[in-house]
Residue, then its C-alpha position, 0 to 999 in steps of 0.5 A: x384927525x387921525x390918519x390911518x394907513x390903507x393896510x391898517x384900515x383893511x385889518x380893522x375892517x376884517x376884525x369888525x366884520x368877524x365880530x359882527x358875524x360872531x354876534x349874529x351867530x350868537x343870536x342865531x344859536x340863542x334862538x336854536x338853544x334847547x332847554x332841558x330840565x334835569x333832576x340830579x340826585x347825588x349821594x353824600x360824599x360823592x364829590x367827583x360826580x358833583x364836581x363833574x356835573x358842575x363842570x358839564x354845565x360850565x362846559x355847555x355854557x362856554x361851548x354854545x355850539x352844543x345849543x343846550x341849556x340845562x336847568x338842573x335841580x340837585x338833591x343830595x341823597x341821605x345814605x341812612x334814611x330812605x323816608x327823608x330822601x324820598x320826601x326830598x325827591x318827591x317835594x322837588x319833583x312836585x315843585x317842578x310839576x307846579x312850575x311846569x318844568x317837569x324833568x326830562x331826565x333823572x340823573x342818578x349818581x348814587x352808589x348803592x344801598x338805601x339811597x340807590x334803592x330809594x331812587x330806583x323805586x321812585x323812578x320805576x314807580x313814576x316811569x321817569x326816564x333815568x340814567x343811573x351810575x349806580x354800582x351793580x351787575x345784572x340782578x344787583x339793582x333789586x328795584x330794577x330787576x324785573x323791568x318790562x320791555x318798555x321800562x328797559x328802554x328808559x331806565x338805564x344804568x351804566x356801571x362806574x369804573x370803581x364797580x368794574x375795577x374789582x373785576x381785575x381780581x377775578x382775571x388775576x385769580x384765573x390767570x394765576x390759578x390762585x386758590x385763596x385770597x383776602x380782598x381788602x377795600x376802603x370807602x373808594x370802592x363799594x363791595x357789598x354786591x361783590x361777595x357772591x359774584x366776584x369769584x363766582x364759579x371759581x374754586x378759590x377760598x376768599x374773604x372780602x372785608x373792609x380795611x380796618x380804620x381804627x388804627x395800625x394795631x387794628x389793621x395788624x390784627x385784621x391781617x393776622x386773623x386772615x393769615x390764621x385762615x391760611x390765606x397768603x394772597x392779599x388784594x388791596x382795593x383803595x386809594x394810595x393812602x389806604x394801600x400805604x397804611x395796609x402795607x405798613x401794617x404787615x409783618x415783614x415775614x408776610x412779604x416772603x416768597x409764599x405770600x403775594x400782595x396786589x395793590x389796585x387803585x383808581x388813582x394815577x399816582x405812585x405808592x409810597x411806603x415805609x416798608x424796607x423790602x417788599x415786592x408787590x403787583x401794582x395796578x392803576x388806570x391809564x387814559x387812552x392816548x387819544x383822549x389825554x389832550x381833552x382830559x388835560x383841557x378839562x383839567x386846566x380850563x374847566x378845573x376838572x381836578x377832583x380825584x380820582x381822575x378816572x371817576x371825574x372823567x366818567x361822570x363828566x362824560x356820562x352827564x354830557x352824553x345824557x344831556x345830549x341824548x335828551x337834546x337829540x330826542x327833543x329835536x328829532x321829535x322822539x320825545x312824546x308831546x304832553x308826556x304824563x307826569x304822575x305825582x308821588x301822592x297820586x301813585x296807587x301802586x299799579x298806575x305807572x304811566x306807560x311810556x313810549x320812549x326809547x332813551x336807550x337807542x338815542x343814548x347809545x348813538x351819541x358820538x360825543x368824544x370821551x375824555x378818558x375811555x370809551x363807553x362800552x354800551x349794549x346796543x343789541x335789543x335782545x341783551x340786557x343793558x343794565x349791568x353790562x354797560x360801562x366805560x372801557x379803560x386800561x389798567x397798567x400792571x406793574x411789578x413794584x419793588x419797595x426798598x428803604x421806604x421808596x418805590x424802586x425798579x418799577x416795571x410794566x409787565x402787562x395791562x388789563x382792559x376793563x370788562x366783566x370777563x376780560x383777560x390779562x394781557x401779559x408781556x412778561x409771563x415769567x415775571x408774572x408767575x413770580x408775583x404769585x404765592x406758592x400754592x400751599x394747601x392745608x391738610x388736617x389728619x389723624x395719626x394712624x399707622x401705617x397711613x400717618x406716622x409721626x416722624x420728627x426726621x421727616x420733611x413734614x414731620x410725618x411719614x406713612x402710606x398717605x404721606x407718600x400718596x400725597x407727595x405723589x399727587x403733589x408732584x402731578x398737580x404741583x402744590x405744596x402743603x402744610x399738615x397738622x393733626x386735628x385737635x380731637x383726633x376724629x375723622x368726623x361724626x355728626x352728633x345728635x344736634x347735627x353738628x360735625x367734629x374732626x376733619x369734616x368740621x375743619x373742611x366745612x369751616x374752610x379751615x382745611x383744604x384736604x382731609x388726609x388719612x384712613x378716612x372712610x367714604x360715608x353717605x352722611x359725610x358726602x352731604x357736607x364734603x366731597x371725596x375723591x375716587x378711592x385710593x385704597x380697597x374696601x376696608x371693613x371692621x374686624x376683631x382683634x384679640x390677644x394671640x393665645x400663647x401655649x408655653x412650649x417646653x422641651x420636656x413637654x412630653x413629660x407634663x402629660x402625666x402628673x409628677x405623682x403618676x411618674x413617681x408611682x410608675x417609677x416605684x412600680x418599676x423598681x418594685x416589680x423588678x425587685x419582686x421578679x428577682x426575689x421570685x427567680x432567686x427562690x423559685x426551685x423552677x428558675x433557671x439559676x436553681x434548676x440548670x439541669x432541667x433547662x440545659x437543652x433550652x436555647x436561651x438561658x437567662x439568669x434573672x439576677x437583679x440587674x437582669x430584672x431591672x433590664x427586663x422590666x425596662x425593655x418590656x415597655x419598648x416595642x423591642x420587648x424584654x426578651x426571654x421571660x423567667x422560667x418559673x411560673x411565678x416569675x412569668x406571672x409577675x412579667x405578665x402583670x408588668x406587661x399588662x401594666x405597661x400596655x395600659x400606661x403606654x396606651x394612656x400616655x400616647x393618647x394623652x400626649x396627642x391630645x395634650x399637644x393638640x388642645x392648645x391649638x384648638x383653643x379658639x373661643x371666638x372665630x366670628x362676630x356671631x361667636x363674640x355676640x353669643x358669649x359673655x366672658x370676653x368683653x368687646x368694644x370699638x373706639x369711641x367716636x370711630x366709624x366702627x362705633x357709628x356702625x354698631x350704634x346705627x345697627x342697634x337703632x335700626x333694630x329698635x326702629x324695626x321693633x317699634x314698627x312691628x309692635x305698632x303693626x301688631x297693636x294696630x286696632x284699625x287692622x282687620x282680624x285677618x290682617x292682624x292674624x298674619x302678624x300674630x307670632x309668639x317670637x319677635x321675627x327680627x334679630x336683636x343681635x346688634x342691640x345686645x352687642x351695643x349694650x355690651x359695648x357701652x357696659x365695657x366702656x369704649x376706649x378713647x384711643x387706639x393705644x388704650x384699646x391695644x393695652x386693654x387687649x394685652x392686659x386681658x386674661x382668660x378670666x377677663x378677656x377683651x376684644x377690640x373692633x376696629x378698621x381692618x387695616x389698623x388691626x392688620x398693621x398691629x398684627x404685623x408689628x406685634x407678635x401678641x395680637x391676632x385678627x379674628x374673623x372676617x371683615x364686615x361693613x366694608x367701605x373704601x378710603x378716599x381723600x376728603x376736600x371741601x364741598x365743590x372744591x376744584x381739588x376733587x377733579x385734580x386729585x381724581x386724575x392724579x389718583x387714577x394716573x397713579x393707579x394705572x402706573x401701579x404706584x399704589x400697589x408699590x406703596x402697599x408693598x412698602x408699608x405692609x410687606x416690606x415695612x421696617x417696623x414689621x415684627x419677627x414673630x414665630x410662626x403660629x401653630x396650626x392644626x395642620x402643622x406637626x408637633x414642633x421641636x419646642x414641644x418634643x425636643x426633650x426626647x432628643x435630649x434623652x437620647x443624647x443623655x443615654x448615649x452620654x451615659x453609655x460612653x461613660x459606662x464604656x470608659x468604666x468597663x475598659x478601666x475595670x478590665x484593663x487596670x484591675x489587678x485581682x480577678x474576681x472569682x466566684x466560688x473559687x475551690x481550692x482544687x487540691x484534690x483535682x490537681x492530680x487530675x490536672x497533672x494526669x491530663x495536661x492541657x485540660x482545665x478543670x471545670x470552671x471559668x477564670x474571671x478577671x485578668x488572663x495570661x501566662x502569669x495567671x494560667x500558672x496559678x491553676x485557679x479555677x471557677x466552677x458553677x455553683x450547682x451542677x446538680x442538687x448536692x446532697x447537702x442542699x436544703x431548701x430555703x423556704 
């Protein structure tokens, strides 16, 4: 016999009572337990969902307070064969109908693709209440896209965390204003439906691609290809292992300041990598603090350890909530009695059972606590549930530095709350900005002075008007850029196959962000790319030709007459002078032979040979030759010479004026019409230029007009009256451009501007060449070259603008910047710099104009003649002085030894005999009694005529 103390007996009695109470409660719970049937369709390899559903079943069994028993039929969905999957579902579903255990709920955890679409088609066709965890926003579930109001109440979708996490990329791009991005993902994320929606309506050039799985070399090539697209912002979506593999496949230089790396994962661990020096943004999920105890209980007690924890917890909470929803509907009587279930074979395409079932209302009202984050479900009936319902959780934003193969100095700088349009919550904005890559735009250009000029000493290797312009814009918009020339050297034209080349193609292929240069705004270009507001005035096409050069000469006035004419004039001058001397010497009526007769005349001039030469010379001048000869024969010679001189001077004056003017009037081409009407000068634009396109299209338009006119003229359906109105002998439309285009093709279009300039310079009067191009190019060539000139007026004028990708955000930013520069008159200053004050401007002589006078280069020889004459006069003066001063013996003409007259001289002292003493004078010579008398005072008795 065992003795028990009174106190101990009381304790045993209490324990027994509690055990009895517990057994009674179990019996009562067993009597009130709700049984539900669930068809669970899971995708192959979705282990977190499979494990979570198993844990839910265990959890319900161990927690009888829920009063819920779940009969679960599972199907593993095939990802590639819809037919096999549909047969498996239909067979399982048919079996449940035969057993009278029709499923209350279809729990669908397929992700996407064929498996998901097959399940959606099955449930939508047969009207089966379904809660799905498939990936996709509104409209991505194609089979559930157009559900009527009744089906929207029992066909529900809640997006899993792996479908929400990629939305953080959108938030980062918006917050940091990222303009390019490469998004790499592994199998833990499904991105098929994100290609269009993830960065929709954001001007960010991006590529979404799966991480190469073949090996490190393939990943290196993949990243290199993305870098060749000028992408410097990289996002990695994947497991920690995938992130590590990608980081270790990146070249060290890709972790410099102009690159940014963002690692995003569902796992809660840390990144380990063999990188030596890298700084990245690392984002991972965080469970809400109030749910961590529950999550720990599930992990330790119920073995909910499948990674990632976020997904496992989501599927656990979704399954538990779904099962409790069915229980509540059954217990509240909201579940229809004798609900009709249609077999797969009985479905005819339009006989889907009508359900009066509000699964959505009960699902949103479940108050069961969650284990990681709260469910953000659409409760308003006016909003779409599917594509907008998800589990809300937080992701921690860390700045992670990897040094020596390990993560060091990790710092949390903010967080992101999951959502479709959720903003980043940043604690350290400065640190966040340091995680962004510098904004660098790719510029493609065509070298064309003065807009773009190569310069190795310049920071970017180029200088010019457009370089200064883009630097001004960059200072306003805040960006950096790289610049390179387009390979074919074209701005962009469309060929016969509709394919573009040049800068336009680069922009269309997303290989360029900006097209810079003297690029004309054209309608066909605006179809495929965008242009900013014009930064330069309207610029047309004009003509460039070689400047006509007339060789200048100081003695150009001598070239008016040919050399043989000058020699004939000189010969006539000497002959006439000699003849006048002969006539004066031998004529008895000349002054020298008849002095007595002309002794009363005021002017007495003896026409010796020197005087004759002087007379003929001065007769050609306005001053005149002075007194004419006294004899009639000499006057006839003088008159003849005057007439000859008048004709010669008049002819010379007229020809000199014409000769100096004709070179300035020599302008064979002054307009495009003049160029079209002649055939001597060849002409052509650059091959592939906008000028070529203009002439080609004008020729095509003329040809189309001709075909239309011809068809109208030959149309038999017209009445005689209508045809008579079209009957003309001549074609009524000009074919100027057709002929010009044909002439251009025959002249061979130059490939480059240098080739065109060379052809213009090498042209001659016999083989001339005119270049047709942009007026700015030709004006600059004229500015920097003295041998080129602009001819005619501009035509087909169009503005210059900066080209960007179609729909690019840069258009609005650049428009504001250009208008700002325009208001500040900065564009005018740039024009002054590169056109008026350009250091490359040539110092050319002013071209002769018809309104200008005769230049010194052509008439300067006259001044030389004056200086030569003055010089000769000076030399003559020196000679005369020498002759008079130092000649000892005076020259006496007809000295007469006046022995007979000495007496007369003696008789009349102080009186000099008739005669003139020539030569030296003075007392010494006066004593010599030398005298000179005139040769003839009168005709002596011994005079005999010489003829």
